[in-house]
C-alpha positions as a LaTeX table, in Angstrom:
\begin{tabular}{lrrr}
\hline
Residue & $x$ (\AA) & $y$ (\AA) & $z$ (\AA) \\
\hline
Met1 & 33.79 & 74.55 & 37.33 \\
Pro2 & 32.37 & 74.36 & 33.79 \\
Val3 & 34.73 & 73.48 & 30.98 \\
Asp4 & 35.51 & 76.27 & 28.52 \\
Arg5 & 33.55 & 75.86 & 25.27 \\
Arg6 & 36.79 & 76.19 & 23.27 \\
Phe7 & 37.95 & 72.90 & 24.82 \\
Leu8 & 35.00 & 71.11 & 23.21 \\
Thr9 & 36.35 & 71.90 & 19.74 \\
Cys10 & 39.93 & 70.82 & 20.47 \\
Arg11 & 41.41 & 67.63 & 19.02 \\
Phe12 & 44.07 & 65.43 & 20.59 \\
Gln13 & 46.99 & 63.57 & 19.02 \\
Arg14 & 48.66 & 60.54 & 20.61 \\
Lys15 & 52.45 & 60.78 & 20.93 \\
Leu16 & 53.32 & 57.32 & 22.25 \\
Glu17 & 53.25 & 53.70 & 21.16 \\
Trp18 & 50.37 & 51.64 & 22.46 \\
Gln19 & 48.79 & 48.21 & 22.35 \\
Glu20 & 45.15 & 47.26 & 22.72 \\
Leu21 & 44.77 & 44.16 & 24.86 \\
Asp22 & 41.00 & 43.94 & 24.48 \\
Gln23 & 38.03 & 46.31 & 24.07 \\
Lys24 & 38.40 & 47.47 & 27.67 \\
Thr25 & 42.16 & 47.64 & 28.21 \\
Thr26 & 45.02 & 49.44 & 26.50 \\
Ile27 & 48.70 & 49.62 & 27.40 \\
Val28 & 50.57 & 52.85 & 26.59 \\
Tyr29 & 54.37 & 52.66 & 26.46 \\
Arg30 & 56.08 & 55.78 & 27.84 \\
Pro31 & 59.89 & 55.96 & 27.57 \\
Arg32 & 61.55 & 56.43 & 30.96 \\
Phe33 & 64.04 & 59.04 & 29.78 \\
Gly34 & 62.33 & 60.50 & 26.73 \\
Lys35 & 62.35 & 59.60 & 23.06 \\
Asn36 & 65.59 & 61.41 & 22.19 \\
Arg37 & 68.85 & 59.66 & 21.43 \\
Phe38 & 70.34 & 60.18 & 24.90 \\
Gly39 & 67.18 & 58.94 & 26.65 \\
Lys40 & 67.11 & 55.79 & 24.54 \\
Trp41 & 70.82 & 55.18 & 25.17 \\
Leu42 & 70.45 & 55.68 & 28.92 \\
Ala43 & 67.46 & 53.33 & 29.16 \\
Ala44 & 69.34 & 50.68 & 27.16 \\
Thr45 & 72.50 & 51.10 & 29.26 \\
Leu46 & 70.56 & 50.75 & 32.50 \\
Arg47 & 68.44 & 47.99 & 30.99 \\
Leu48 & 65.20 & 49.75 & 31.86 \\
Ser49 & 62.11 & 49.22 & 29.76 \\
Asp50 & 59.41 & 51.78 & 29.05 \\
Tyr51 & 56.75 & 52.55 & 31.60 \\
Arg52 & 53.65 & 50.51 & 30.87 \\
Ile53 & 50.56 & 52.60 & 31.57 \\
Arg54 & 47.41 & 50.49 & 31.76 \\
Leu55 & 44.22 & 52.33 & 30.79 \\
Asp56 & 40.79 & 51.18 & 31.93 \\
Ala57 & 37.74 & 51.00 & 29.65 \\
Ile58 & 37.02 & 54.74 & 29.77 \\
Gly59 & 40.69 & 55.67 & 29.29 \\
Thr60 & 40.90 & 53.21 & 26.39 \\
Leu61 & 37.89 & 54.80 & 24.68 \\
Val62 & 39.41 & 58.28 & 25.06 \\
Trp63 & 42.88 & 57.12 & 23.95 \\
Lys64 & 41.49 & 55.55 & 20.77 \\
His65 & 39.79 & 58.84 & 19.93 \\
Cys66 & 43.05 & 60.80 & 20.29 \\
Asp67 & 43.70 & 60.42 & 16.57 \\
Gly68 & 44.21 & 64.09 & 15.75 \\
Asn69 & 40.83 & 64.33 & 14.03 \\
Thr70 & 38.16 & 63.77 & 16.68 \\
Gln71 & 36.94 & 66.78 & 18.66 \\
Ala72 & 36.42 & 66.69 & 22.41 \\
Ala73 & 32.64 & 67.09 & 22.01 \\
Thr74 & 32.52 & 63.89 & 19.94 \\
Ile75 & 34.60 & 62.02 & 22.53 \\
Ile76 & 32.19 & 63.16 & 25.25 \\
Glu77 & 29.24 & 61.87 & 23.23 \\
Ser78 & 30.97 & 58.50 & 22.84 \\
Met79 & 31.71 & 58.37 & 26.56 \\
Arg80 & 28.06 & 59.04 & 27.41 \\
Tyr81 & 26.76 & 56.57 & 24.84 \\
Arg82 & 28.99 & 53.73 & 26.06 \\
Phe83 & 29.14 & 54.36 & 29.82 \\
Gly84 & 26.08 & 56.49 & 30.65 \\
Glu85 & 25.90 & 58.01 & 34.12 \\
Gln86 & 29.18 & 56.37 & 35.10 \\
Val87 & 31.17 & 59.13 & 33.34 \\
Glu88 & 29.23 & 62.16 & 34.53 \\
Pro89 & 30.19 & 64.96 & 34.58 \\
Ala90 & 31.73 & 63.85 & 31.29 \\
Glu91 & 33.14 & 67.24 & 30.26 \\
Asp92 & 35.06 & 67.64 & 33.51 \\
Arg93 & 36.22 & 64.04 & 33.47 \\
Leu94 & 37.56 & 64.31 & 29.91 \\
Tyr95 & 39.21 & 67.66 & 30.65 \\
Asp96 & 41.00 & 66.30 & 33.72 \\
Phe97 & 42.16 & 63.16 & 31.90 \\
Val98 & 43.39 & 65.11 & 28.87 \\
Met99 & 45.33 & 67.52 & 31.10 \\
Gln100 & 46.98 & 64.59 & 32.91 \\
Met101 & 47.97 & 63.00 & 29.60 \\
Arg102 & 49.28 & 66.32 & 28.29 \\
Lys103 & 51.36 & 66.88 & 31.44 \\
Ala104 & 52.81 & 63.36 & 31.03 \\
Arg105 & 53.66 & 64.19 & 27.39 \\
Met106 & 51.39 & 61.43 & 26.13 \\
Ile107 & 49.30 & 63.62 & 23.81 \\
Asp108 & 49.30 & 66.99 & 22.06 \\
Ile109 & 46.27 & 69.25 & 22.18 \\
Ile110 & 45.34 & 70.71 & 18.82 \\
Pro111 & 43.18 & 73.83 & 19.22 \\
Thr112 & 40.64 & 74.75 & 16.58 \\
Glu113 & 41.80 & 77.61 & 14.44 \\
\hline
\end{tabular}
């Protein structure tokens, strides 16, 4: 199924803390019980740390571009330039990954006005 052209103009904004281990690996820290006061208190009381989500090289490239300014079309170009055929079909792959991150409350999608 082809990706809607409106998606190509969307931008994405990271919502979570993260750490780049190297050019190919990033760790994203997702709070277990949310970022609100109660969630932080509960995690501290139960002595549970954040989830550590390890992104591969392609996920790292996409995550770095989720700066609130870069459009999906530009991210797709970067994916193709760096990984070639490995990421095809790039539009579908980016769309699926973005939707997973949105569902996990890791990013916000900013539509073009």
